[in-house]
DSSP file (Angstrom, degrees, kcal/mol; ACC not computed):
  #  RESIDUE AA STRUCTURE BP1 BP2  ACC     N-H-->O    O-->H-N    N-H-->O    O-->H-N    TCO  KAPPA ALPHA  PHI   PSI    X-CA   Y-CA   Z-CA
    1    1 A M              0   0    0      0, 0.0     2,-0.5     0, 0.0     0, 0.0   0.000 360.0 360.0 360.0 139.3    0.1    0.0   -0.1
    2    2 A V        -     0   0    0      1,-0.0     2,-0.4     0, 0.0     0, 0.0  -0.748 360.0-145.9 -93.2 128.3    1.4    3.4   -1.0
    3    3 A R        -     0   0    0     -2,-0.5     2,-0.2     2,-0.0    -1,-0.0  -0.787  15.1-125.3 -99.3 139.3    1.1    6.1    1.6
    4    4 A S        -     0   0    0     -2,-0.4    -1,-0.0     1,-0.1     0, 0.0  -0.482  12.9-163.6 -78.1 138.9    0.5    9.7    0.5
    5    5 A N        +     0   0    0     -2,-0.2    -1,-0.1     2,-0.1     2,-0.1  -0.012  35.9 145.9-116.0  33.0    2.8   12.3    1.7
    6    6 A T        -     0   0    0      1,-0.0     2,-0.4     3,-0.0    -2,-0.0  -0.409  33.0-154.1 -69.6 144.7    0.6   15.3    1.0
    7    7 A V        -     0   0    0     -2,-0.1    -2,-0.1     5,-0.0    -1,-0.0  -0.947  23.2-113.4-122.9 138.7    0.9   18.2    3.4
    8    8 A D     >  -     0   0    0     -2,-0.4     4,-1.7     1,-0.2     3,-0.4  -0.607  25.7-146.6 -67.8 120.4   -1.7   20.8    4.2
    9    9 A P  T  4>S+     0   0    0      0, 0.0     5,-2.2     0, 0.0     4,-0.2   0.821  97.4  56.4 -64.3 -31.9    0.0   24.0    2.8
   10   10 A V  T >45S+     0   0    0      1,-0.2     3,-1.2     2,-0.2    -2,-0.1   0.902 109.9  44.2 -61.8 -47.0   -1.6   26.1    5.6
   11   11 A E  T 345S+     0   0    0     -3,-0.4    -1,-0.2     1,-0.3    -3,-0.0   0.811 108.6  56.8 -66.6 -31.4    0.0   23.9    8.2
   12   12 A N  T 3<5S-     0   0    0     -4,-1.7    -1,-0.3     1,-0.1    -2,-0.2   0.464 120.4-106.9 -86.0   1.7    3.3   23.9    6.5
   13   13 A G  T < 5S+     0   0    0     -3,-1.2    -3,-0.2     1,-0.3     2,-0.1   0.452  81.3 125.2  87.6   0.4    3.4   27.8    6.6
   14   14 A A      < -     0   0    0     -5,-2.2    -1,-0.3    -6,-0.2    -2,-0.1  -0.469  69.4-100.5 -85.3 164.2    2.7   28.2    2.9
   15   15 A S        -     0   0    0     -2,-0.1     3,-0.1     1,-0.1    -1,-0.1  -0.619  41.9-100.7 -85.3 151.8   -0.2   30.3    1.8
   16   16 A P        -     0   0    0      0, 0.0    -1,-0.1     0, 0.0     3,-0.1  -0.156  52.1 -79.2 -67.0 162.4   -3.4   28.6    0.8
   17   17 A P        -     0   0    0      0, 0.0     0, 0.0     0, 0.0     0, 0.0  -0.316  57.7 -93.6 -60.2 142.4   -4.2   28.1   -3.0
   18   18 A A        -     0   0    0     -3,-0.1    -3,-0.0     1,-0.1     0, 0.0  -0.213  39.4-140.0 -55.6 143.9   -5.5   31.1   -4.7
   19   19 A R        -     0   0    0     -3,-0.1     3,-0.1     1,-0.1    -1,-0.1  -0.844  22.3-106.7-104.7 147.1   -9.4   31.3   -4.9
   20   20 A P        -     0   0    0      0, 0.0     5,-0.1     0, 0.0     2,-0.1  -0.290  46.4 -90.4 -60.8 148.5  -11.3   32.5   -7.9
   21   21 A A    >>  -     0   0    0      1,-0.1     3,-1.7     2,-0.1     4,-0.5  -0.401  35.8-121.2 -59.7 140.8  -12.8   36.0   -7.7
   22   22 A A  G >4 S+     0   0    0      1,-0.3     3,-2.0     2,-0.2    -1,-0.1   0.910 110.4  59.8 -53.7 -47.4  -16.3   35.7   -6.3
   23   23 A H  G 34 S+     0   0    0      1,-0.3    -1,-0.3     7,-0.0    -2,-0.1   0.623 104.1  52.1 -57.4 -15.1  -17.8   37.4   -9.5
   24   24 A K  G <4 S+     0   0    0     -3,-1.7    -1,-0.3     2,-0.1    -2,-0.2   0.535  90.8  96.5 -94.7 -10.7  -16.4   34.6  -11.6
   25   25 A M  S << S-     0   0    0     -3,-2.0     2,-0.1    -4,-0.5    -3,-0.0  -0.470  76.1-114.4 -87.4 149.1  -17.8   31.7   -9.7
   26   26 A K     >  -     0   0    0     -2,-0.2     4,-2.2     1,-0.1     5,-0.2  -0.416  35.5-109.2 -71.9 162.8  -21.1   29.8  -10.5
   27   27 A Y  H  > S+     0   0    0      1,-0.2     4,-2.7     2,-0.2     5,-0.2   0.892 115.8  52.7 -62.6 -40.5  -23.7   30.2   -8.0
   28   28 A E  H  > S+     0   0    0      1,-0.2     4,-2.0     2,-0.2    -1,-0.2   0.904 112.5  45.5 -64.6 -42.4  -23.4   26.6   -6.6
   29   29 A A  H  > S+     0   0    0      2,-0.2     4,-2.4     1,-0.2    -1,-0.2   0.912 112.8  49.3 -72.6 -35.3  -19.6   26.9   -6.0
   30   30 A A  H  X S+     0   0    0     -4,-2.2     4,-2.3     1,-0.2    -2,-0.2   0.927 113.8  48.6 -63.2 -43.8  -19.9   30.4   -4.4
   31   31 A L  H  X S+     0   0    0     -4,-2.7     4,-2.1    -5,-0.2    -2,-0.2   0.880 109.7  50.5 -67.7 -36.3  -22.6   29.0   -2.2
   32   32 A S  H  X S+     0   0    0     -4,-2.0     4,-1.9     2,-0.2    -1,-0.2   0.887 111.0  47.8 -62.2 -45.5  -20.7   26.0   -1.2
   33   33 A E  H  X S+     0   0    0     -4,-2.4     4,-2.2     2,-0.2    -2,-0.2   0.891 109.8  52.5 -63.7 -39.4  -17.7   28.0   -0.3
   34   34 A L  H  X S+     0   0    0     -4,-2.3     4,-2.7     1,-0.2     5,-0.2   0.948 107.6  54.2 -64.4 -46.7  -19.8   30.4    1.8
   35   35 A E  H  X S+     0   0    0     -4,-2.1     4,-2.3     1,-0.2    -1,-0.2   0.915 108.6  47.6 -52.8 -44.9  -21.2   27.4    3.6
   36   36 A Q  H  X S+     0   0    0     -4,-1.9     4,-2.5     1,-0.2    -1,-0.2   0.889 110.3  51.6 -67.4 -38.3  -17.7   26.2    4.5
   37   37 A I  H  X S+     0   0    0     -4,-2.2     4,-2.8     2,-0.2     5,-0.3   0.940 108.9  51.3 -62.4 -46.2  -16.7   29.7    5.7
   38   38 A V  H  X S+     0   0    0     -4,-2.7     4,-2.5     1,-0.2    -2,-0.2   0.928 110.1  49.8 -60.4 -41.4  -19.8   29.9    7.9
   39   39 A Q  H  X S+     0   0    0     -4,-2.3     4,-1.4    -5,-0.2    -1,-0.2   0.937 111.4  47.6 -69.5 -39.8  -18.9   26.5    9.4
   40   40 A H  H  <>S+     0   0    0     -4,-2.5     5,-0.6     1,-0.2     6,-0.4   0.858 113.7  47.3 -62.4 -34.7  -15.4   27.4   10.1
   41   41 A M  H ><5S+     0   0    0     -4,-2.8     3,-1.1     1,-0.2    -1,-0.2   0.883 110.2  52.8 -73.8 -37.9  -16.4   30.7   11.7
   42   42 A E  H 3<5S+     0   0    0     -4,-2.5    -1,-0.2    -5,-0.3    -2,-0.2   0.758  98.3  64.9 -67.0 -23.9  -19.0   29.0   13.8
   43   43 A G  T 3<5S-     0   0    0     -4,-1.4    -1,-0.3    -5,-0.2    -2,-0.2   0.691  97.0-142.1 -72.0 -16.3  -16.5   26.6   15.1
   44   44 A G  T < 5 +     0   0    0     -3,-1.1    -3,-0.1    -4,-0.4    -2,-0.1   0.599  69.0 110.1  66.3  14.3  -14.6   29.5   16.8
   45   45 A L      < +     0   0    0     -5,-0.6    -4,-0.1     2,-0.1    -1,-0.1   0.422  42.6 104.7-102.1  -1.6  -11.3   28.3   16.1
   46   46 A L  S    S-     0   0    0     -6,-0.4     2,-0.1    -5,-0.1     0, 0.0  -0.612  73.4-115.9 -78.3 140.8  -10.0   30.8   13.6
   47   47 A P     >  -     0   0    0      0, 0.0     4,-2.3     0, 0.0     5,-0.2  -0.359  36.7 -98.4 -63.6 154.8   -7.5   33.4   14.8
   48   48 A L  H  > S+     0   0    0      1,-0.2     4,-2.7     2,-0.2     5,-0.2   0.876 122.4  49.1 -41.9 -56.2   -8.7   37.0   14.6
   49   49 A E  H  > S+     0   0    0      1,-0.3     4,-2.4     2,-0.2    -1,-0.2   0.888 113.5  47.0 -64.2 -41.1   -7.0   37.9   11.3
   50   50 A E  H  > S+     0   0    0      2,-0.2     4,-2.1     1,-0.2    -1,-0.3   0.830 110.0  55.0 -72.6 -26.8   -8.4   34.7    9.5
   51   51 A S  H  X S+     0   0    0     -4,-2.3     4,-2.7     2,-0.2    -2,-0.2   0.956 109.2  45.2 -62.1 -52.7  -11.7   35.4   10.9
   52   52 A I  H  X S+     0   0    0     -4,-2.7     4,-2.4     1,-0.2    -2,-0.2   0.936 114.3  49.7 -53.6 -50.0  -11.7   38.9    9.4
   53   53 A S  H  X S+     0   0    0     -4,-2.4     4,-1.9     1,-0.2    -1,-0.2   0.879 110.9  48.8 -56.9 -41.7  -10.4   37.6    6.2
   54   54 A A  H  X S+     0   0    0     -4,-2.1     4,-2.2     2,-0.2    -1,-0.2   0.817 109.5  54.0 -74.3 -31.4  -13.1   34.9    6.1
   55   55 A Y  H  X S+     0   0    0     -4,-2.7     4,-2.0     2,-0.2    -2,-0.2   0.911 109.5  46.7 -61.9 -44.4  -15.8   37.5    6.9
   56   56 A R  H  X S+     0   0    0     -4,-2.4     4,-1.8     2,-0.2    -2,-0.2   0.890 113.0  48.0 -68.0 -38.0  -14.8   39.6    4.0
   57   57 A R  H  X S+     0   0    0     -4,-1.9     4,-2.6     1,-0.2    -2,-0.2   0.915 111.6  51.5 -64.8 -42.3  -14.7   36.7    1.6
   58   58 A G  H  X S+     0   0    0     -4,-2.2     4,-1.8     1,-0.2    -2,-0.2   0.826 106.7  54.1 -67.5 -31.9  -18.1   35.6    2.8
   59   59 A S  H  X S+     0   0    0     -4,-2.0     4,-2.3     2,-0.2    -1,-0.2   0.912 110.3  47.0 -58.8 -46.9  -19.5   39.0    2.2
   60   60 A E  H  X S+     0   0    0     -4,-1.8     4,-2.0     1,-0.2    -2,-0.2   0.902 112.9  47.1 -59.9 -43.4  -18.3   39.0   -1.3
   61   61 A L  H  X S+     0   0    0     -4,-2.6     4,-2.2     2,-0.2    -1,-0.2   0.834 111.4  52.2 -72.2 -27.0  -19.6   35.6   -1.9
   62   62 A L  H  X S+     0   0    0     -4,-1.8     4,-2.7     2,-0.2     5,-0.2   0.962 110.5  48.9 -68.7 -50.9  -23.1   36.5   -0.3
   63   63 A K  H  X S+     0   0    0     -4,-2.3     4,-2.1     1,-0.2    -2,-0.2   0.877 111.6  49.0 -55.4 -42.0  -23.3   39.6   -2.5
   64   64 A H  H  X S+     0   0    0     -4,-2.0     4,-2.4     2,-0.2    -1,-0.2   0.931 112.6  45.7 -68.6 -46.8  -22.5   37.6   -5.6
   65   65 A C  H  X S+     0   0    0     -4,-2.2     4,-2.1     1,-0.2    -2,-0.2   0.899 113.3  50.9 -67.9 -34.6  -25.1   34.8   -4.8
   66   66 A Q  H  X S+     0   0    0     -4,-2.7     4,-1.9     2,-0.2    -2,-0.2   0.872 110.6  49.4 -62.2 -38.2  -27.7   37.4   -4.0
   67   67 A Q  H  X S+     0   0    0     -4,-2.1     4,-2.4     2,-0.2    -2,-0.2   0.878 111.3  49.7 -70.4 -39.4  -26.9   39.2   -7.4
   68   68 A Q  H  X S+     0   0    0     -4,-2.4     4,-2.4     2,-0.2    -2,-0.2   0.925 110.3  49.2 -67.9 -43.9  -27.2   35.9   -9.3
   69   69 A L  H  X S+     0   0    0     -4,-2.1     4,-2.4     2,-0.2    -2,-0.2   0.879 112.1  49.1 -60.4 -41.7  -30.5   35.1   -7.7
   70   70 A S  H  X S+     0   0    0     -4,-1.9     4,-2.0     2,-0.2    -2,-0.2   0.936 111.1  49.8 -56.7 -51.2  -31.9   38.6   -8.5
   71   71 A D  H  X S+     0   0    0     -4,-2.4     4,-0.9     1,-0.2    -2,-0.2   0.905 109.4  51.6 -56.8 -45.0  -30.7   38.2  -12.0
   72   72 A A  H >X S+     0   0    0     -4,-2.4     3,-1.3     1,-0.2     4,-1.2   0.925 106.0  55.0 -58.8 -43.4  -32.4   34.8  -12.2
   73   73 A E  H >< S+     0   0    0     -4,-2.4     3,-0.6     1,-0.3    14,-0.2   0.903 105.0  52.4 -59.6 -40.1  -35.7   36.2  -11.0
   74   74 A R  H 3< S+     0   0    0     -4,-2.0    -1,-0.3     1,-0.2    -2,-0.2   0.739 107.9  52.1 -75.9 -11.6  -35.8   38.8  -13.6
   75   75 A K  H << S+     0   0    0     -3,-1.3    -1,-0.2    -4,-0.9    -2,-0.2   0.598  86.1 104.2 -87.4 -18.6  -35.2   36.0  -16.3
   76   76 A I    <<  -     0   0    0     -4,-1.2    11,-2.1    -3,-0.6     2,-0.4  -0.446  53.5-168.1 -71.8 140.6  -38.0   34.0  -15.1
   77   77 A Q  E     -A   86   0A   0      9,-0.2     2,-0.4    -2,-0.2     9,-0.2  -0.950   8.6-145.1-130.0 148.1  -41.1   34.1  -17.2
   78   78 A V  E     -A   85   0A   0      7,-3.2     7,-3.4    -2,-0.4     2,-0.8  -0.920  13.1-132.5-120.5 138.5  -44.6   32.9  -16.4
   79   79 A L  E     +A   84   0A   0     -2,-0.4     2,-0.5     5,-0.2     5,-0.2  -0.815  30.9 179.1 -87.5 111.1  -47.2   31.4  -18.8
   80   80 A E  E >   -A   83   0A   0      3,-3.1     3,-1.5    -2,-0.8    -2,-0.0  -0.952  66.4 -26.2-119.0 111.6  -50.5   33.2  -18.1
   81   81 A E  T 3  S-     0   0    0     -2,-0.5    -1,-0.2     1,-0.3     3,-0.1   0.895 127.1 -48.3  52.9  44.5  -53.6   32.3  -20.2
   82   82 A G  T 3  S+     0   0    0      1,-0.2     2,-0.4    -3,-0.0    -1,-0.3   0.547 119.1 110.1  78.0   9.0  -51.4   31.2  -23.1
   83   83 A T  E <   -A   80   0A   0     -3,-1.5    -3,-3.1    -5,-0.0     2,-0.6  -0.977  65.7-133.2-122.0 130.9  -49.3   34.3  -23.0
   84   84 A L  E     +A   79   0A   0     -2,-0.4     2,-0.3    -5,-0.2    -5,-0.2  -0.700  35.6 176.2 -84.3 119.8  -45.6   34.4  -21.9
   85   85 A R  E     -A   78   0A   0     -7,-3.4    -7,-3.2    -2,-0.6     2,-0.2  -0.901  34.9 -99.8-128.5 158.2  -45.2   37.3  -19.5
   86   86 A D  E     -A   77   0A   0     -2,-0.3     9,-1.8    -9,-0.2     2,-0.2  -0.480  40.8-117.8 -73.9 140.0  -42.2   38.5  -17.3
   87   87 A F  E     -B   94   0B   0    -11,-2.1     2,-0.7   -14,-0.2     7,-0.2  -0.586  19.0-143.5 -73.4 139.0  -42.4   37.5  -13.6
   88   88 A D  E  >> -B   93   0B   0      5,-1.6     4,-1.5    -2,-0.2     5,-0.6  -0.912   9.0-163.9-107.0 108.2  -42.6   40.4  -11.3
   89   89 A A  T  45S+     0   0    0     -2,-0.7    -1,-0.1     1,-0.2     5,-0.1   0.736  79.5  69.4 -62.5 -22.0  -40.6   39.5   -8.1
   90   90 A D  T  45S+     0   0    0      1,-0.2    -1,-0.2     3,-0.1    -3,-0.0   0.937 121.5   9.3 -69.3 -43.9  -42.2   42.3   -6.0
   91   91 A D  T  45S-     0   0    0     -3,-0.5    -1,-0.2     2,-0.2    -2,-0.2   0.286  97.9-118.6-119.7   8.7  -45.6   40.8   -5.8
   92   92 A G  T  <5S+     0   0    0     -4,-1.5     2,-0.3     1,-0.2    -3,-0.2   0.611  75.4 117.4  72.3   6.4  -45.0   37.4   -7.3
   93   93 A A  E   < -B   88   0B   0     -5,-0.6    -5,-1.6    -6,-0.0    -2,-0.2  -0.765  68.6-106.5-110.4 153.1  -47.5   37.9  -10.1
   94   94 A A  E      B   87   0B   0     -2,-0.3    -7,-0.2    -7,-0.2   -17,-0.0  -0.515 360.0 360.0 -71.5 145.8  -47.0   38.1  -13.9
   95   95 A Q              0   0    0     -9,-1.8    -1,-0.1    -2,-0.2    -8,-0.1   0.405 360.0 360.0 -79.4 360.0  -47.1   41.4  -15.5
């Protein structure tokens, strides 16, 4: 059996791998990373500087996810009495 010698770069003093800019990420990937950040922060084991950095990254990801959801709402269309109409997110009704 071959044993892997992989080392966590953070534990080894190296910087973590570069993360993609939030605005370039797909919704699902951004949401997944955001969930991981929340779990780490809720664990309460991050040093102060890492917590601040995680909070900033989480804020970027949250804004990006909210924007993508908002954009998707605008694209949704509703079929009403045989006519395709834009969805009005404010009241949930077709225009």
